[in-house]
Every structure is written in structure tokens, then in C-alpha cells.
N, C-alpha and C positions, 0 to 999 in steps of 0.2 A: 154641488149646488151652493150658492151663496144664501145667506140669511135674508138678503134684501128682496122683497117682493116687488116685481115691476108693477107700476100703477096701470090702471085700465087705460087703454089707448084712446078711449072716448074723451078723456080729459086733455089729450094732447093732439095737435095736428100741425101740419105745415112746418115752419122753421123750428118751432119748439120741440117737436118730435124728432126732427133731424138732429138737433143738438143733444137730446136726451138719450137716444138709442146707443151711441158709442159708450156713454157713461154706464148705462145699464149692462151692456155686454161685458164691459171690463169687470164690473163688480160680480156678475153672475158666473164668470169663468175663472176668476183669479184663484179661488180655492181649489177647484178641480185640477187646473193646470199645475198649480204648485204641489198638490198631493201626488200627482202622477210623476212629477220630477223627483220629489222626495223619496218615493219608493225605489227609484233607480239610482239616484245620485246623492242622497242625503248621507250625512256622516253617521256611522254606526260603531265607531271604534273608540268612543270615549268611555272611560270606566263607569261614569255615573249613568250610562245608558243600559247597563246590564240589568237583566230582569230575573226574577224568581217566580216560577209558575206564571209567567206572562206579566208580572207586575213589577213596576219600578220600585227601587228602594227610596222611600220618601226622604229619609235622612240624607242619603247621598245626593239626591236631586237638590235638596235645600242647600246643603253645603256648597255644591257646585255653583248654584245660581248666585249665591252671595259672593263667592270668589270671582265669578265672571263679571261682576259689576265693575266696569271700567278696566277690565283686564282681559287679555286675549287668551284663547283656549290653549295655545302652545305654552304659554307661561303658567297657566293654572294647572295643567296636567300633572307635573311632578309634585307640586305643592298639595294637590288634592290627594294623591296616593299616600304621601307621607302623613297628611293630616288624618286620613281615615285609619291608617295603621296606628297612629298615636291615640286617636279618639274614635274607636270603632262604632260606638253607639251614642245616641242622644244623652243617655244617662251618664256615660263616661265623660262626655263633653261638659255636661252640667256640673259634675262633681269635681272636675279638674280646677286647680287654681288658675286665676286669670293670667298670671305670669307665664304659666306653662302654655296656655293657649296663644298668648302673644309671641312666645318663643317659636312655636310651630308656624306662626304666620310670618315670622321675620323674613324680610326680603320681598314679600308679596306687595307691600305698600297698602295705603288706605287702611290704617290699623283700626280705625273706628269700626270697620266691618267685623273684625275679630271680636272686639268688645261687645258689639251688638249681637253677634252670633252666640256668644257665651251667655249673655243675658237672656236671649230668647230661649236657649236650651233650658235654662233654669226655670223660666216661666212655664214652658211646656211641661216640664217634669212635675210642676206643682198642679197644673190644670188638667193634664191628660194621663190616662193609664199608659202602661208600658208600650203597647203597640198601637196606641190611638194617636191620630193626627187630625188637625183641623182640615176640613175639606172645602172651605169657601174662601174666596179672595179676601173678603172683609176680615175674617178671622186671622189669616196670615198677615194681612196688612196692619193689624193691631199690634203685631210683635215688633220689638226693636229692630230697626235697620232694614225693614222690608217696605219698599214702595209699591205702587200699584202694579208696575210691570213685572217685578220679581215675584210678587205674590200671585199674579195671574199666571205666570209661567209654571209655577209649582202646581197649582190646582188644575191647569189645563193638561199638564203632562201626567200627573199622578191620579187625578180624579175625573178626567174627561169633562171638566167644566168649560163651558163656552165663554171664555174670557179672553179679551184681546190683550196683546203685549205690545210694548213700544220701547224696546231698548235702542241703543245707538244704531245698530245695523238695520233694524226694522225701520227706523226713522228715515234712513237714507233710501231704502227701497221704496217706501211710500212717497217720499218727497219727489223722487224721480218719476214715479208712476203718474203723478198729477201735476208735475212742475210747480210745486209749492213755492210761492214767492216770499213767504215769511222767512226771516233770517234764522239760521241755525242757532239753537240755544234759547230762542225766544218762547215765551209762554204762549204767544199766538200760534206758533208752529205746532207746539205740543197739543194744544186744543184741537187744531184742525186735523192733525194726524191721528189723534185718538179716535175721532169719528171715522176716519178712513180705515183704520185698523179694525174697528168694530164692524163696519159694513162689509168686510171681506170674509168674516168667519164662515166656516162650513156649517151647514145645517145639522149634520150628524155629529152628536157629541162624541161618539167613539172615534171620530177622525181627528179630534183635537190634539192628542199627543204627537201624531205624525205631522199635522199641519203646523203646530207651534215650532217643532224642531226644524222643519223644512224652511219656515220663514226665517229663522235665525241663521240656518245654514246658507240660505240664498244671499243674505247680506254679508256673511263672513267669507264666502268662497267665490261668489260670482259678481254681485253688485258692489264691487270694491270702491273705496273712496277715490283713488287716483287712477286705477286701471280697471274699470268695469269691463267684464267679459260678456258683452251683450249678446253675442252670437248664440251661445247655448242657454241663455236665460229663458225660463219657461213662461214668463209673463211679459216678455218684451213686446208682444203683439199689441198690447194696450198701454204700453209705457209711453207717456207723452214726451218725456225727455229723449228717449230713444228715437221716437218718430221725428223729433225736431233736430236729431243729431247734436243734442246738447246735454248728454249725460253728465259731463264733467262740470257743467254749470249749476248742477243741483246736487245736494241742497245749497241754497244760497248761503254764502259765508256770513258769519256774524261780523258786525262792524269791528274794525281793527281797534284794539285797545292795548296800550302799553302795559306790560306786566311790571308791577313794582318790584324793586330789589331790596331785600333786607340783608344787611351786613352783620356778620358775627365773627368772633374769634373762638376757635376751639383750642383747648390747652391739653397737651400730651404730658401727663404726669405719671411717673413710674416710680416703683420702689422694689427692693429685692424681696423675693418670696422666701418662705421658710426652708425650701430645699436648695441645695447648692446649685448655683447657676440659674436659678429661677428668677424671672422678671415678671412683675405684675404691673398692670396698667389701671389707672383710675377712671371710672365713669360715674355719672350721676343719674339717678332715676328722675325722669321728667315729671312735672306736675300732672295731676289727674285730668286736667283740662288743657287742651291745646292740640297741635298737629300730631305730636308724638306722645300723646298722653300715656303715662305708665311705662314707657320704654326707656332704655338706657342710652345715654349719649355722652359726649365729652363735656367736661366743665366748660362753660362759655363765658366770654367777656365782651362787654360792649366795645365796638371798635374805636369809639371816641376816647376810651380810657387809655392812659399811658401804660406801657409795659415796663415792669421792673428791669433793671439791668441784669444781664446774664441770660436773657431769653432771646430767641431768634425765630424768624418765620421759616417753616419747613416747606410748605406748599400752599397753593390756592386752588380752589375748584368751586363750581356752583352746582346746585341741585334744584331742578324745576318742580314746583308744585302747580296745581291747577290754577291758582290765583296769585302766585308770587314766585320770585326766584330768590333762593337763599345763596348768598355769596359767602363762602367760608375761607378764612385764612387759618392755617394750622400752625401753632407755635409750640416750641419745646425748649428746654434748657440747652444752652449752647454746647455744653459737654456731651449731652446725648446726641445732638444734631451732628457734632463732629465725629462721634463714634459710630454712627450708622454706617453699615457696610464694612466695618473693621472688626474682624473676628476677634473675640476676646476682650474688646475694649468697652463694650456697652455696659457691662456690670460695674466697671470701675468708674464710669462716668454718669451713671443713671440717677444718682440721688439728688432729686430736685428739691427735697426738703419741703417744708410747709409752704403753701402758696397763699399769700395774703391778698387775694383778689376779691374778697367779699362773697365768695361762693361757698356753699355748704361743702363739707368734706366728702370726697368721692369714696366709692367702694372699689377695692382693689381685687382684681382677679387676673389670671393669665389670659393672654389673647385667645388661646384655645377654649378656655371656659367662657369667655365673653361671647364667642361665636355661637355658643349653645343657648344664649339668652335672647330675650326679646329686644332686638336692636334694629333701628331703621337701616335701610339699604345703604345710604351714604356712609354711615358709621361702620357698617360691615366692610365696605370697600376700603376705608381708611385702615381698619384693623388688618385686612389682608395685605395692604401695601406695607404697613409697619412690620408685619411678620416676615414678609419677604426681605425687607431691608435688614432686619435683625439677623437673618440667616446667612446673608452674603458675607 
């Protein structure tokens, strides 16, 4: 049963009642139809779904929900397992150095999530006893990095709270249910769909864990962005987009907007290590504010600055962020560039000497050691390509 109570028929008659009845029917059957589908077809193989004495592990659910912000399940799965092995408890996470947390997060992207997760763990350790957790959405939403939908998913799943969720998958499901005309990403669409999500909640609080998971599963496995599988969809009977044969037209796309491009040069600086044949590479820790706050990246140079003689470009690539594209050109000393791929030649050509580019001195480690640190995904990919070139 849906939480919405149908109004008394005496208030409606004729055309008004004819328009209202399909809407009421859709709202009243949505939860029951979704729950029936979820019992048979919902995903149950995710590690954070494991229970002890019938109860979910709140810490696992919390970590998974943060990781799943803007990241798909198949990507999160191995990172979650590794993260839980490294930080098996909330206290272990709170007491760990931030650099260790960022290293465990390396490659998953959106590193602010890791910083907020670490800060929230420390706050919870101060405010709660060892096995105590907040049980309301407001309390979770007051923690760093937790918005309304993530907080609602945690309390609905772990504490049977009747709280609506609205992540990207759920937005798509509901936008198609009602043929929402507001463009994707707009505040107007979010306001409209929050009301829709709230109106569809089941009345029974103990149905909330299954309902919440089933709603997310529906968007992730059936109501897909480009290839919606409307045939087996449990709520297609009242889906307006399906009835109009217009599922691919919803949600309405956001207005096209050119993504700005930021240019930069990355400098490959190397020096010999203390052991015979060892080569170390220099990276710099990024400022505590910014896209890659606290992570390690290559020393960078403004592309408008002139390069000193003896340096050459190795490669170019770009990396897309949500709000801009980073265009990178990689530079290294010509002797090093010429020696790549020539066994035995790299060490004799590697001494780039001091680099007078106005940047702070880098920290030097082997590529193997850097791969264990907190580094952004594009830096990791460059290191792997360098390692491969140095081995050939």
C-alpha cells in the first residue's frame, strides 16, 4: 500500500475524477508492485548486503553508499572490499591518517568523498559509543559529505525509516513514470521528483529496506538510460513514458553547454635511487583545496610559459571532470625521452638536474611506491605507461 490516502470521491466527479483515478492508482500500486519484483529479481550479491542476525552492517552500508555516489556498482565492488579489509571498523577509519584513506580510495575518483568519509568517521567516534549509530536522516545529513538521498538510503535500509531517496537512477525511473518536462539537473526537476518519491513510499516501515534497494535496482538494471528494458518492468503499467512509447525521451536532457578546457603541462622529473639500478620519479602533493586536494601529481607548468632547452614533449591526453576537461601535455628531458624503450640506457640518461620552473621541489619515490599512494586516476595511468616503457 502507498502512503497516499485517496480523497473522498464526493469531492470529485465527472472529468476531474476521470483524470485523478489513474494518478491515484499509480501511486497506490507502485510500492507493492516494486516490492513483489524486488523479492524475485532484486540484487542480493553485493557485499554490503550481508546481514548478521538479520541486521545490516551500518558501517558497510554507509561506506558503500558514499562510494556509490556518482559511481557504478561494478566499479565500487572491488574498491569496497579492499577498503573494508584496510579499515574494518569505524574506529579504524577514524584513527587512520588521511593520506592512508586517500591511498585506499586512489582510482575511484571524486576524492572529496574520501575526505568527508574520514571526517565523518572522526565526528561519529566523538559523538557516539562504539556500537551506536544515528538513526534519523537529519542526523546523518549533518555529517560531512552526506546529502538528503544518501542519508535517507542509510536510515531506510538500516533503521526502517520511511524516507524517500532520489539518486540518479531513481530520478530516471520517476521522470519516466510521470513524463517530467523539467530538464535533467535542474532544481525544478529535483523538487518535483522529491514529491513523487515521497508519495510512493510503502506504508509499512519494515518494507523500507527491500523497497529502497528494489527502487535502486530497478533504475540500475531495468530502467536504463539508453536501453530501457520495459518488458519486465514491474511498474510499466502506470509509466506514462512507456504508454506513450517515449521512454528514451525522458528524462528531458539538460541544455547543451560547452565544457571549458584547461591546459597544463606535467613534468616527468627523475633521479637515481640509493640502490643500484633504481630510478625514482618526482611528484608533488597538491594543495588542501581543489579538485585533487591532498593527492600527489606531477609538477605542473602553465602552458603559456616557455620550456627550457633540452626538454621535449612525450605525449598528450585529456581527462574529463564533471565541469571541465583537463588537457595535459607530458614533458621530460630529451635524454630520458630518447632512452625510453632502450634497455640499459635510462639510468645513464635520466639525470634531469634541478628544474627551475618556479614549482616547489618534488618528492621522489619509485613508481611502485607511488602506485601505493593517494594519486588521481590519470596520474596512475601515466605511471603505468612509464613503467611499461622503462621495462621494454
